C-alpha positions as CSV (number, residue, x, y, z in Angstrom):
1,X,-55.3,-7.0,-78.8
2,X,-55.6,-9.8,-81.0
3,X,-59.2,-9.0,-81.7
4,X,-58.0,-5.8,-83.2
5,X,-55.3,-7.0,-85.2
6,X,-57.3,-9.8,-86.4
7,X,-60.0,-6.9,-87.5
8,X,-57.6,-4.9,-89.2
9,X,-56.6,-8.1,-91.6
10,X,-57.9,-7.3,-95.4
11,X,-60.8,-9.3,-96.1
12,X,-60.3,-9.0,-99.8
13,X,-58.9,-12.7,-101.5
14,X,-55.3,-13.0,-101.8
15,X,-53.7,-11.4,-105.2
16,X,-50.7,-10.2,-106.3
17,X,-48.4,-13.2,-107.3
18,X,-50.8,-15.8,-106.6
19,X,-48.9,-18.4,-108.6
20,X,-45.8,-18.3,-106.4
21,X,-48.0,-19.5,-103.4
22,X,-47.0,-22.9,-102.2
23,X,-49.6,-25.9,-103.0
24,X,-48.2,-28.2,-99.8
25,X,-45.9,-25.2,-97.9
26,X,-47.6,-22.9,-95.0
27,X,-47.5,-19.4,-95.7
28,X,-49.5,-16.7,-93.8
29,X,-52.4,-15.3,-95.9
30,X,-51.5,-11.8,-96.4
31,X,-48.7,-11.1,-94.0
32,X,-45.0,-11.5,-93.2
33,X,-43.8,-15.0,-91.3
34,X,-40.5,-15.9,-90.1
35,X,-39.2,-18.3,-87.2
36,X,-41.3,-21.4,-87.2
37,X,-42.3,-20.9,-83.0
38,X,-44.2,-23.0,-80.3
39,X,-44.3,-26.4,-82.2
40,X,-46.6,-28.6,-80.4
41,X,-48.8,-31.5,-81.1
42,X,-52.0,-31.8,-79.0
43,X,-55.2,-33.2,-78.7
44,X,-54.9,-34.6,-82.5
45,X,-53.5,-31.2,-84.0
46,X,-50.1,-29.9,-84.7
47,X,-49.5,-26.8,-83.7
48,X,-47.1,-24.2,-86.0
49,X,-47.1,-20.5,-84.2
50,X,-44.3,-18.3,-85.9
51,X,-43.1,-15.0,-85.6
52,X,-45.8,-12.9,-87.5
53,X,-46.3,-9.0,-88.7
54,X,-50.0,-9.0,-88.3
55,X,-50.0,-5.9,-89.9
56,X,-47.8,-6.2,-93.1
57,X,-45.6,-8.5,-95.3
58,X,-42.1,-7.0,-94.0
59,X,-40.5,-7.6,-90.5
60,X,-41.9,-5.9,-87.9
61,X,-44.4,-5.7,-84.8
62,X,-43.4,-9.1,-84.0
63,X,-46.4,-11.3,-82.8
64,X,-47.2,-15.2,-82.8
65,X,-49.4,-16.2,-85.7
66,X,-51.1,-19.7,-85.2
67,X,-51.9,-22.7,-87.8
68,X,-52.9,-26.2,-86.9
69,X,-52.7,-29.1,-88.9
70,X,-53.8,-32.7,-88.9
71,X,-51.1,-34.3,-90.9
72,X,-48.4,-31.7,-91.3
73,X,-49.2,-30.8,-95.0
74,X,-52.6,-28.7,-94.7
75,X,-52.9,-26.2,-92.5
76,X,-55.4,-23.5,-91.3
77,X,-54.5,-20.1,-90.4
78,X,-55.9,-18.9,-86.9
79,X,-56.0,-15.6,-85.3
80,X,-53.4,-14.0,-83.6
81,X,-52.4,-15.9,-80.7
82,X,-50.1,-13.7,-78.7
83,X,-49.7,-10.4,-80.0
84,X,-47.5,-7.2,-79.3
85,X,-48.3,-4.5,-77.5
86,X,-47.1,-0.9,-76.5
87,X,-44.5,-2.5,-74.0
88,X,-42.8,-5.4,-76.0
89,X,-42.5,-7.2,-78.8
90,X,-42.8,-11.2,-79.1
91,X,-39.8,-13.1,-80.3
92,X,-39.2,-16.7,-80.6
93,X,-40.1,-19.4,-78.2
94,X,-41.6,-22.7,-77.5
95,X,-44.6,-24.2,-76.2
96,X,-45.2,-27.1,-73.9
97,X,-48.4,-29.3,-72.4
98,X,-47.8,-28.9,-68.7
99,X,-49.1,-32.6,-68.0
100,X,-48.3,-32.2,-64.4
101,X,-49.6,-28.8,-63.8
102,X,-46.1,-27.7,-62.6
103,X,-47.1,-23.9,-63.3
104,X,-50.5,-23.9,-61.7
105,X,-52.0,-22.4,-65.0
106,X,-54.1,-25.5,-65.8
107,X,-54.8,-28.5,-63.8
108,X,-53.8,-32.4,-63.6
109,X,-56.7,-33.6,-65.6
110,X,-57.0,-30.3,-67.9
111,X,-52.9,-29.1,-68.6
112,X,-51.9,-26.0,-70.0
113,X,-50.3,-25.3,-73.0
114,X,-47.8,-22.7,-71.7
115,X,-45.6,-20.5,-74.3
116,X,-42.2,-19.7,-73.2
117,X,-41.2,-16.5,-75.7
118,X,-38.9,-13.6,-75.9
119,X,-40.1,-10.5,-74.7
120,X,-38.3,-7.6,-76.4
121,X,-38.9,-4.6,-74.8
122,X,-39.5,-1.3,-76.1
123,X,-39.1,2.3,-74.7
124,X,-42.6,2.2,-72.9
125,X,-41.1,-1.2,-70.6
126,X,-39.2,-0.6,-67.7
127,X,-37.3,-3.2,-69.0
128,X,-36.2,-1.1,-72.2
129,X,-33.4,-2.7,-74.1
130,X,-32.9,-6.0,-72.8
131,X,-34.4,-9.3,-74.1
132,X,-35.7,-11.4,-71.4
133,X,-38.2,-14.5,-71.3
134,X,-41.5,-14.7,-70.5
135,X,-44.7,-16.9,-70.1
136,X,-48.1,-17.0,-71.9
137,X,-50.5,-19.9,-71.4
138,X,-53.9,-21.2,-72.8
139,X,-56.7,-23.5,-71.5
140,X,-58.5,-24.0,-74.3
141,X,-56.1,-26.0,-76.6
142,X,-53.9,-23.2,-78.1
143,X,-57.1,-20.8,-79.3
144,X,-56.5,-18.1,-76.9
145,X,-53.7,-17.0,-74.9
146,X,-53.2,-15.3,-71.5
147,X,-49.9,-13.5,-70.5
148,X,-48.7,-14.2,-67.0
149,X,-48.5,-11.3,-64.5
150,X,-45.0,-12.1,-63.4
151,X,-43.3,-11.7,-66.7
152,X,-40.6,-11.8,-67.4
153,X,-39.7,-14.8,-65.5
154,X,-35.5,-14.9,-66.5
155,X,-33.6,-11.9,-67.4
156,X,-29.9,-11.6,-67.9
157,X,-30.2,-7.9,-68.7
158,X,-29.1,-8.5,-71.9
159,X,-29.7,-7.1,-75.1
160,X,-29.4,-10.1,-77.0
161,X,-30.9,-13.3,-74.5
162,X,-33.8,-14.8,-76.7
163,X,-35.0,-17.9,-78.3
164,X,-35.8,-20.4,-75.3
165,X,-36.6,-23.8,-76.3
166,X,-38.0,-25.8,-73.2
167,X,-38.6,-29.9,-72.6
168,X,-39.3,-31.8,-70.1
169,X,-36.3,-33.8,-68.6
170,X,-36.2,-37.1,-66.8
171,X,-32.8,-37.7,-64.8
172,X,-31.6,-39.2,-61.6
173,X,-32.6,-36.4,-59.6
174,X,-36.2,-36.6,-61.3
175,X,-37.9,-34.7,-63.6
176,X,-37.6,-30.8,-64.6
177,X,-38.1,-28.4,-67.4
178,X,-35.0,-27.4,-69.1
179,X,-34.5,-24.4,-71.2
180,X,-32.1,-23.9,-73.9
181,X,-31.8,-20.0,-74.9
182,X,-29.0,-17.9,-76.7
183,X,-26.8,-14.9,-75.8
184,X,-27.1,-14.4,-79.8
185,X,-24.1,-12.0,-79.9
186,X,-22.0,-13.8,-77.6
187,X,-22.5,-17.1,-79.6
188,X,-23.2,-18.8,-76.9
189,X,-25.9,-21.3,-75.9
190,X,-27.3,-20.8,-72.3
191,X,-29.4,-23.6,-70.4
192,X,-31.4,-23.4,-67.3
193,X,-34.0,-25.7,-65.3
194,X,-36.9,-25.4,-63.5
195,X,-39.8,-27.1,-61.6
196,X,-42.4,-24.5,-62.4
197,X,-41.6,-22.8,-65.6
198,X,-41.8,-19.5,-63.6
199,X,-38.3,-19.8,-61.5
200,X,-35.1,-20.4,-63.4
201,X,-31.7,-21.8,-62.2
202,X,-28.5,-21.8,-64.6
203,X,-27.1,-24.9,-65.5
204,X,-24.3,-24.2,-68.2
205,X,-23.1,-22.7,-71.5
206,X,-22.2,-23.7,-75.1
207,X,-19.8,-22.1,-77.2
208,X,-18.7,-20.5,-79.4
209,X,-18.0,-23.5,-82.0
210,X,-18.0,-24.2,-85.7
211,X,-20.0,-21.5,-87.3
212,X,-19.9,-18.4,-85.2
213,X,-19.5,-15.4,-87.5
214,X,-23.5,-14.5,-87.0
215,X,-25.7,-14.1,-84.2
216,X,-26.9,-17.5,-82.7
217,X,-30.3,-17.9,-82.9
218,X,-33.5,-20.8,-82.1
219,X,-31.4,-23.2,-80.7
220,X,-32.8,-26.9,-80.2
221,X,-31.8,-29.7,-77.7
222,X,-33.4,-33.2,-78.0
223,X,-32.2,-37.0,-77.8
224,X,-32.4,-39.4,-80.7
225,X,-31.5,-43.2,-80.6
226,X,-28.7,-44.0,-83.1
227,X,-30.0,-46.3,-85.7
228,X,-33.0,-46.9,-83.5
229,X,-31.2,-48.6,-81.3
230,X,-32.7,-46.8,-77.6
231,X,-29.3,-48.4,-75.8
232,X,-27.2,-45.8,-77.8
233,X,-28.8,-42.7,-77.6
234,X,-27.2,-39.1,-78.7
235,X,-28.1,-36.0,-78.4
236,X,-28.7,-33.5,-81.0
237,X,-28.1,-29.5,-80.5
238,X,-29.5,-27.3,-83.4
239,X,-28.1,-23.8,-83.7
240,X,-28.9,-21.4,-86.2
241,X,-26.5,-18.8,-87.6
242,X,-26.9,-15.5,-89.2
243,X,-24.9,-14.5,-91.0
244,X,-22.1,-16.8,-91.6
245,X,-23.6,-20.1,-93.0
246,X,-22.3,-22.4,-95.4
247,X,-24.2,-20.9,-98.2
248,X,-24.3,-17.5,-96.9
249,X,-26.7,-15.2,-94.8
250,X,-28.6,-17.5,-92.7
251,X,-28.7,-21.2,-91.9
252,X,-28.6,-24.2,-89.3
253,X,-26.0,-25.8,-87.7
254,X,-25.7,-29.1,-85.5
255,X,-23.8,-30.7,-83.0
256,X,-23.9,-34.4,-81.6
257,X,-23.1,-35.2,-78.1
258,X,-24.4,-36.1,-74.9
259,X,-26.6,-34.1,-72.1
260,X,-26.6,-35.3,-68.7
261,X,-29.4,-33.0,-67.4
262,X,-26.6,-29.9,-66.6
263,X,-24.3,-29.5,-69.6
264,X,-24.1,-30.6,-73.4
265,X,-20.9,-32.1,-74.4
266,X,-20.2,-32.6,-77.8
267,X,-18.6,-35.4,-79.6
268,X,-15.2,-34.7,-80.9
269,X,-15.9,-35.4,-84.7
270,X,-19.3,-32.8,-84.4
271,X,-16.8,-29.9,-83.6
272,X,-14.8,-29.0,-86.6
273,X,-13.8,-25.7,-85.4
274,X,-13.1,-25.6,-81.5
275,X,-13.7,-21.7,-80.9
276,X,-15.4,-21.1,-83.7
277,X,-14.6,-20.0,-87.4
278,X,-14.3,-16.4,-86.6
279,X,-11.0,-17.3,-84.3
280,X,-9.1,-18.5,-87.4
281,X,-6.8,-16.8,-88.1
282,X,-7.2,-17.7,-92.0
283,X,-8.1,-16.7,-95.2
284,X,-11.6,-16.1,-96.7
285,X,-11.3,-19.4,-98.6
286,X,-9.7,-21.3,-95.6
287,X,-12.7,-20.2,-93.4
288,X,-14.9,-21.1,-96.1
289,X,-13.3,-24.5,-96.3
290,X,-13.6,-24.8,-92.7
291,X,-17.4,-24.2,-92.7
292,X,-17.7,-27.0,-95.1
293,X,-16.3,-29.4,-92.3
294,X,-19.2,-28.1,-90.0
295,X,-22.2,-30.0,-89.5
296,X,-25.4,-28.4,-91.4
297,X,-29.2,-29.3,-91.3
298,X,-29.2,-27.8,-94.7
299,X,-26.8,-27.0,-97.7
300,X,-29.0,-24.6,-99.7
301,X,-30.0,-20.7,-98.9
302,X,-33.2,-21.1,-97.6
303,X,-33.5,-23.0,-94.6
304,X,-33.3,-21.3,-91.3
305,X,-34.5,-21.6,-87.4
306,X,-35.4,-25.0,-87.6
307,X,-36.7,-26.5,-84.3
308,X,-39.0,-29.6,-83.2
309,X,-41.9,-30.4,-82.3
310,X,-43.1,-31.3,-78.7
311,X,-45.1,-34.1,-77.7
312,X,-45.0,-35.4,-81.4
313,X,-46.7,-38.8,-81.7
314,X,-44.8,-42.0,-81.3
315,X,-41.8,-40.7,-80.4
316,X,-41.1,-38.9,-83.6
317,X,-38.8,-36.0,-83.9
318,X,-40.2,-33.8,-86.6
319,X,-38.7,-30.3,-87.4
320,X,-39.7,-27.5,-89.7
321,X,-37.7,-24.3,-90.6
322,X,-38.4,-21.0,-92.4
323,X,-37.8,-21.3,-96.1
324,X,-35.8,-18.1,-96.5
325,X,-32.6,-16.1,-96.0
326,X,-32.2,-12.9,-94.1
327,X,-30.0,-11.7,-97.0
328,X,-33.1,-10.9,-99.1
329,X,-36.1,-11.8,-96.7
330,X,-37.9,-8.6,-97.0
331,X,-37.6,-8.3,-100.6
332,X,-38.9,-11.6,-102.2
333,X,-40.9,-11.1,-104.9
334,X,-44.7,-12.1,-103.7
335,X,-47.8,-10.3,-102.1
336,X,-49.6,-9.7,-100.5
337,X,-47.8,-12.4,-98.2
338,X,-44.4,-13.0,-97.7
339,X,-42.2,-16.0,-96.5
340,X,-42.9,-19.8,-95.8
341,X,-42.4,-22.6,-94.0
342,X,-39.9,-25.6,-95.2
343,X,-41.7,-28.8,-95.2
344,X,-42.1,-30.3,-92.1
345,X,-38.8,-33.2,-91.9
346,X,-38.4,-36.2,-89.5
347,X,-34.9,-36.4,-88.3
348,X,-33.0,-39.6,-87.4
349,X,-29.8,-40.5,-86.5
350,X,-27.5,-43.1,-88.4
351,X,-23.9,-44.0,-88.1
352,X,-21.9,-42.4,-91.5
353,X,-18.4,-43.6,-91.2
354,X,-18.5,-44.5,-87.7
355,X,-20.0,-41.0,-86.4
356,X,-23.7,-39.9,-85.7
357,X,-25.1,-37.9,-88.0
358,X,-28.3,-36.6,-88.7
359,X,-31.0,-37.7,-91.6
360,X,-34.1,-36.2,-92.9
361,X,-36.8,-37.2,-94.3
362,X,-40.1,-35.1,-95.7
363,X,-43.2,-35.5,-94.0
364,X,-45.7,-36.5,-97.2
365,X,-47.7,-38.9,-96.2
366,X,-51.4,-38.7,-95.1
367,X,-52.7,-40.4,-91.9
368,X,-52.8,-44.4,-92.6
369,X,-50.8,-44.4,-95.7
370,X,-46.9,-46.0,-96.0
371,X,-44.9,-43.2,-94.7
372,X,-43.0,-40.9,-97.7
373,X,-45.4,-42.0,-100.2
374,X,-47.5,-38.8,-101.7
375,X,-51.0,-39.2,-101.9
376,X,-51.5,-38.6,-105.9
377,X,-50.7,-41.4,-108.3
378,X,-47.6,-41.3,-110.2
379,X,-47.6,-39.0,-113.5
380,X,-44.5,-41.2,-114.5
381,X,-42.7,-44.6,-113.6
382,X,-40.0,-45.6,-115.0
383,X,-37.1,-48.7,-114.6
384,X,-33.8,-49.0,-116.0
385,X,-33.3,-46.6,-118.6
386,X,-30.2,-45.4,-120.4
387,X,-29.4,-41.5,-120.2
388,X,-26.8,-41.2,-123.1
389,X,-26.5,-38.0,-125.2
390,X,-30.4,-37.5,-125.2
391,X,-32.4,-35.5,-122.5
392,X,-35.3,-37.2,-121.2
393,X,-38.6,-34.9,-120.3
394,X,-40.2,-35.2,-117.1
395,X,-44.0,-34.3,-116.6
396,X,-44.3,-30.4,-116.6
397,X,-45.1,-29.1,-113.2
398,X,-48.6,-28.6,-112.8
399,X,-50.3,-25.6,-111.5
400,X,-52.0,-25.7,-107.7
401,X,-49.8,-28.9,-107.3
402,X,-46.5,-29.7,-105.9
403,X,-44.6,-32.1,-107.6
404,X,-42.5,-35.2,-105.8
405,X,-39.6,-36.8,-108.0
406,X,-37.9,-39.7,-106.6
407,X,-35.0,-41.3,-108.6
408,X,-32.1,-43.6,-108.3
409,X,-29.3,-43.1,-111.0
410,X,-26.4,-44.8,-111.4
411,X,-23.9,-42.3,-112.9
412,X,-22.1,-44.7,-114.8
413,X,-19.4,-43.4,-117.1
414,X,-20.8,-39.6,-116.7
415,X,-18.9,-36.8,-115.8
416,X,-22.5,-35.2,-114.7
417,X,-26.2,-36.0,-114.0
418,X,-28.4,-32.9,-114.6
419,X,-32.1,-32.1,-113.4
420,X,-33.2,-29.1,-115.5
421,X,-36.3,-28.2,-112.9
422,X,-38.7,-25.1,-114.3
423,X,-37.0,-24.9,-117.9
424,X,-37.4,-23.0,-120.7
425,X,-38.4,-24.3,-124.1
426,X,-35.0,-23.4,-125.2
427,X,-33.0,-24.9,-122.4
428,X,-31.7,-21.6,-121.5
429,X,-33.7,-20.9,-118.3
430,X,-34.4,-23.2,-114.9
431,X,-33.1,-24.3,-112.0
432,X,-30.2,-26.9,-112.5
433,X,-29.7,-29.3,-109.8
434,X,-26.4,-31.6,-110.9
435,X,-24.5,-34.0,-110.0
436,X,-20.1,-34.0,-110.5
437,X,-18.9,-37.1,-110.4
438,X,-14.7,-36.4,-110.0
439,X,-15.9,-33.7,-107.6
440,X,-18.3,-36.0,-105.6
441,X,-20.7,-32.7,-105.3
442,X,-24.2,-32.0,-105.4
443,X,-24.8,-28.9,-106.7
444,X,-28.0,-26.4,-107.1
445,X,-27.9,-23.8,-109.4
446,X,-30.9,-21.2,-109.6
447,X,-29.0,-18.0,-111.2
448,X,-31.3,-18.7,-114.4
449,X,-34.2,-19.7,-112.6
450,X,-36.6,-16.9,-113.4
451,X,-36.9,-13.7,-111.1
452,X,-33.5,-13.1,-109.6
453,X,-32.6,-9.6,-110.0
454,X,-35.0,-8.2,-106.6
455,X,-31.4,-8.8,-104.7
456,X,-27.9,-8.9,-105.5
457,X,-27.4,-12.1,-103.4
458,X,-30.2,-14.1,-104.8
459,X,-28.5,-15.4,-107.7
460,X,-26.5,-18.4,-106.4
461,X,-25.1,-21.6,-106.9
462,X,-25.1,-24.0,-103.6
463,X,-23.3,-27.2,-103.2
464,X,-22.9,-30.1,-100.8
465,X,-20.5,-33.2,-100.7
466,X,-21.9,-36.0,-101.7
467,X,-20.1,-39.4,-101.8
468,X,-22.0,-42.3,-103.5
469,X,-21.1,-45.1,-101.2
470,X,-22.7,-47.7,-103.3
471,X,-22.3,-46.0,-106.3
472,X,-26.0,-45.0,-106.9
473,X,-27.3,-41.5,-106.7
474,X,-30.6,-41.7,-104.8
475,X,-32.6,-38.3,-104.9
476,X,-35.9,-37.3,-103.4
477,X,-37.2,-34.1,-104.8
478,X,-40.0,-31.7,-103.7
479,X,-41.0,-28.9,-106.4
480,X,-43.4,-26.5,-105.1
481,X,-44.4,-23.1,-107.0
482,X,-41.6,-21.4,-105.3
483,X,-39.2,-23.9,-104.0
484,X,-37.1,-26.6,-104.6
485,X,-36.1,-29.0,-101.2
486,X,-33.6,-31.9,-102.4
487,X,-32.9,-34.8,-99.8
488,X,-30.3,-36.9,-101.0
489,X,-29.0,-40.3,-100.2
490,X,-31.9,-40.9,-97.7
491,X,-32.0,-37.6,-96.5
492,X,-28.0,-37.7,-95.3
493,X,-27.7,-34.4,-97.5
494,X,-30.6,-31.8,-97.8
495,X,-30.7,-28.5,-99.9
496,X,-33.2,-26.1,-100.2
497,X,-33.9,-23.2,-102.2
498,X,-36.5,-20.9,-103.0
499,X,-36.9,-19.9,-107.0
500,X,-39.4,-17.7,-108.9
501,X,-40.1,-19.2,-112.3
502,X,-41.9,-17.5,-115.2
503,X,-45.0,-18.4,-115.5
504,X,-44.6,-20.3,-118.9
505,X,-41.3,-22.5,-117.1
506,X,-42.9,-25.6,-116.2
507,X,-40.5,-28.2,-118.0
508,X,-38.0,-30.4,-116.5
509,X,-35.3,-32.5,-118.1
510,X,-33.1,-35.4,-116.8
511,X,-29.8,-35.5,-118.8
512,X,-26.0,-37.3,-118.4
513,X,-23.1,-35.5,-119.5
514,X,-19.4,-37.1,-120.6
515,X,-20.5,-40.5,-120.5
516,X,-23.8,-42.7,-120.4
517,X,-25.5,-43.0,-117.1
518,X,-28.8,-45.4,-116.1
519,X,-31.8,-44.7,-114.5
520,X,-32.6,-47.6,-112.2
521,X,-35.9,-46.2,-110.8
522,X,-37.6,-43.0,-111.4
523,X,-41.0,-41.8,-110.2
524,X,-43.0,-38.4,-110.5
525,X,-46.4,-37.6,-108.7
526,X,-48.0,-34.7,-108.0
527,X,-49.2,-33.5,-104.3
528,X,-51.8,-31.1,-103.3
């Protein structure tokens, strides 16, 4: 089936909106993609499987696409890995390296890669109307896959039981496999254990809590040391929600707590709304305010279904999300491809006001380079410089390359510090990133960023609370051909939005309003 699907793909060069195709974000060549699946590092390569429609550039015919990268920046797309058929669509899931050959699919010396995915059963299947968990395995490092004859391996006879993330857990009773999945329409994470990936026993459930107005999807559960201290380890539970995210539509929330091999117990400070926002007897404004008290992976509109890599080297925890929003996903003005992934992001836990919180840092370095520094020579560097009344023009966006802007700014007496990206000559267009000193709020306004008319909900302003503890606004901004990813204060606040600027709108301007501000450091670089 995968051979047929690959043969059906057009062999013509990419056309249509080529100027929007990202320089450093993964897109399928000429088809649709959504959730990242089966993220795993194996034999020196990062594997990115993903929800894919091999037949077109809108959602449907869900199969697992496949790409690999040596550095998380440059990706090579491969043929469809696990294809839909007349009996099932292949929904989201995960991949593990079965080092101990617990499944029997490989050998101790040559472990198999095992995919645990959701079978969304069709009318031709005896399981029609349900979603259940199934296995496929690869004994050639992920190039080809065989579905397990005993599928499904876990069913709840539910129509919305999906998105299994599986990991190896070492506890007092020894090692086992743990699965976190969701009952999507009940806003519950369900946990199971297994010895062999084939037989599963129920452990516990979590939820609803915090953002629960939409379906819960694509969970992940992993440990991280707080401030790098291995004696103070917490567990992070990611739960994506659609709709009902803080910026509208789909988005990712997280909880911090403890996992004992059976159940996840969140820290009190990570549950802002026990029972969930939808259980509140509150006005829309009060519910929106409650959402802003929850913990969010990203405060923008376009980061969803984020999950982490298995077996990442050096114990790093690296996540990737889908850079889109279900509000308008099928209508993005791109062709022949549609949708892209976020940058890979390394996540850590740090103490913020006494509570463990995630910070994210984009993975931009090549192997052997200092982490976080772009490979290209900077286009512009600047030391202490006053911003007072006159905007500073930064280097224009360069076709074929992404731009990385790093800035430390003392807002001083300014009411507002503003960076206009993809700006027009007359200053009326652009995506505007701004910091409001009185409100301690970071915002990204894309209402006049270019093509915004393809969907009524696309023109928007996203905002996040941002307190400058040391009085300095610290920004790392990655600008690609159709996206802006903002990492503020070392990644304690992240904001991701798609933008579709006019071809001639490439200018960037930095300014201060209401008083003087001071640039402490500024660097602009390109990355290809």
